[in-house]
Each structure stands twice: as structure tokens, then as C-alpha cells.
N, C-alpha and C positions, 0 to 999 in steps of 0.2 A: 278689418278683423275686429272692430269694436263689438263689445257685447251689447246686444239689443234685447230689451225686455219690456214688460208692462207691469206697473204697480197699480192696482186698483184700490182706490180709496173712496170714502163716502162723499168726497167733494170733487171727484173727477180722477182721471187716470194720469199717471206719470210715465212717459215713454223714456226709457233709459238707453244710452247714457244721457243724463240730464244735468243742466247747470242749476244748482239750488241757490236761489236768491236769498241773501241774508237781510232780514229785517229784525235786528236784535231786539228792539223795544216795540215790536208790533208796527213797524213802519220801515220802509226802505227809503233811506235818505235821498232826498231830492226828486223822488219819483212817486207818482200817484199809482194806485192799483190799476187804473185804466191804462196808464203808460206801460206798466209791467206786462199786462196782458197783450198789448199791441207789440211788444218786443219779443213775445214768444215764451215768456216765463211760465213754467208749469207749477212751481211749488215755491213757497216762502218758508224760510226757517227763522224762528224766533228763539230768544234766550230765556231759559227757565229762571236762572238766578236774577237777571236784571228785571224781568217782569214781576218776579216775586217782590223785589224791593219797590219798584215803581211800575205801574200804579197799584200792584198787588194782584195776585192770582184770583182772589175772591171777587175783585171788581171786574176782572176780565170774564170770569164765569157769569156774573150777573149781566154782563153786556152781551151774552150769547155765545161766548167762546172766542178764540183768537181770530178766526176768519171774519166773523161778524164785527168784532171789535175794530178791526183794521179795514173793514169793507173789502175783503178779498174773498172771492167766491170759490177759489180753487183749493187744491190740497195744501195743508200746512204741516210743518214739522217743528218740534221743540227739542233742543239739546237738553242735557240733564243737569247742567251746572258743573260738569266734570272739568271743562276747560278752565273755569275760574279757579279750580284747585291749583292749577299751574300759574295762571296769569296773575292771581292775587297772592300767590305763595312764593315759590323760589324765584319766579321771574319778576316779581314786583320791584320796580325801581332799578333793575339790573340790565335792562335792555336785552333780555334773553328771549329768543324766539323758540317756538316748538320745532323749528327746522333750522339746521345749521348747514350753510353752504359748504360744498366740497372744497377742501384745501384752505378753508378759512380758519385761522387760529383764533380761538376764543380766549380773550385775555380777562381773567378773573384774578382778584387779589389772592395771594397765597396766605395760608394760615400764619398768623404772627406778623403779618406785614404792617406797615405804618399807615394803612388806609384809615382815614378819619371816620370813626364809627358814627359820628353825628350826621354824616352825609348819607348814610344808608337808610332807606325806607324800611320800617318794620313790616314783616310779613303780615298779611291780613288773613292768614289761613293756618289752622292747626289740625293735623290729621291724626285720627286714632283708628282703632280696629272697627268701630261701629259707624263712623261717619266723619264729617268735617265741620269744624267751627269756623265760620266766616266772621270777620269784622267788616261791617259795611264800609265801603269806600266813600259813602255819602256822609255818614255821621258817626261811624265807629260802633254802632250797635252790634251786639252779638247775635248770630243766627246759626243754629246747628242744623246741618243737613245730614240726614240718613238716607239710604236708598229708598226707604218707604216714603220719607218726606218729599224727595224729588219726584217720585211717581205721583204722589197726591197732588202736588203743585201742577204737574203736567196734565193730569186729568182735569183739574180745574181750568187750565188754559184751553183744553179741548182740541189739541192738535190731532191730525189724522195719523201721524207717525211720531212716536215718542222714543226716548232713549233711556237705557239703563244708566244709573249713576255710576261714574267711574272716576279713577284718579288719572288725570293726564299728567304724565311725568316729564321732567326735564330731559332733553336728549343727552345731557352730560352727566346724568346720574350714574352711579356705579352699577355693574351687572347685578351685584347683590341686591341693591335697592330696587332695580327694575323688576327683578324676580319677585321680591317681596310685594311690590305694588301691584304686579300682575295677579298674584294670588289673592290679594285684597279685592281687586276689581272683579275677579271671578266670583268671590263670595257675595259681593255687593250686587252683581248681576242676577244671581239666584234669588236674592232677597227682593230685588226690583221686580222680577218676573212674578214672584209669589204675590206681592202687593198688587201688581197690575191685574192678575187673574182673579183677585178677590172682588173686583168691581163687576157688578151685574147690571149697572145702568150707566149711561153717560151723564155725569153729574150736571153738565151745563144745559141739558135739554130734557133730562129725565126719561129718555127713550130706552127701553130695554133692548139690549143687544147681547150677543155672545161675548164672553170675556175677552177673546182674542180678536174681536172685530177691528179694534184699533191696532195698527201695526206696531209691534214692539221690537226695537233693535237692541239686542244685548251683546 
């Protein structure tokens, strides 16, 4: 009873349901693109935040886009950097996952406990209504991401399917905060789409296309 469908992209089709291979920094660890193809992989996902830091989205753009940069001729996807809002924020140094196993008690220090503050890693994320300030885990430099900035980076990377910038929240946040973050993510999604639709060309090859030719997931 699995849902079966077909996603058509400029670099080939994706038959769903599909396993999306993760190549965070434009490479799937331990495997070549040829090996990926031989294993039946249809699409590779890379990470906007990490590629922005290294080697830089402008360099990937000059290299012909994500697919050419990693020598992968099939469809590509990029996430928005939204997961790093969680992984470098509330989860950073706490061993907290985005998924909590059923019946597993999560032990976190209570307010006012004797936990040694010097042992806690400082969060590398600060969220406001307009975007997120990241502190690079590489050298501490500050990088401010807005929905528009995330979309601009993803257009430079040139993926076939791109994502709206969002806030990935901790599963243990309060209902009030989850609601607040969801409202913020909805606003960011609208801004992401507006910026995406403003593009009249594919920046990495200069070819004119319809604004929504690239798939946008909001």
C-alpha cells in the first residue's frame, strides 16, 4: 500500500518512495558517484549550512552547481540549514536527538541544580523573528541566516529540489514554544517562496527558466 509517484527534475526522475542518499558536504562518505548509481540511488541531498561554510556556495556555483561539483549526474536536493538551528542550538553538547524513543526518560539537569556550568557547551545559535545568528563551529565567526539568505545560497548550489528555511525544534520544548516556532516557520516559508520566485534564471548556468521550474518544498 506504499504511495508510488514520480518527481520529474532537470537531472532525471525520482520514483517514490525513494531513499534519499545524504552527501552533507557534496560527497557521500566512502562511496563514489559511480558506486551510488550502481546501488540504485536516485537522488543525493547536501547541506546548505555546511556547504556555505566550506567550500562556499559561490565556489560551488562557479564549479557548475552541486551535481557537477560532486560529479553526480542525477537529481540533487539541499536542505535549508533549518536542522542546524536545532543541532547547533539547544541540542549542542547535550546529546539530544530530534527523535526520542518511546518510554525513554530524558534526563536533563533541573533549574538550580549543581551541574557544572563550565562543562556545558555554549549554544552556537541565536533565533529572532527575522532569522538565525549562527556561530561557526569551525572558527566562531558569526553568520546571519534569513529565509532569503538560505534561498540565495541554495540557488547558488543549484540543487533540483530546495527547501524553505525553518526552525527545527527540540522534541522536549513546551507546547507554547512549539506553537511559536511553527508560526515563525510559516512566516519564513512565505518569505522563502517569495525570494525563490524572484529568480528568473538559474544562477549557476544562466539559463532562463520559469521561476518554479526548480522544485521548492515549503
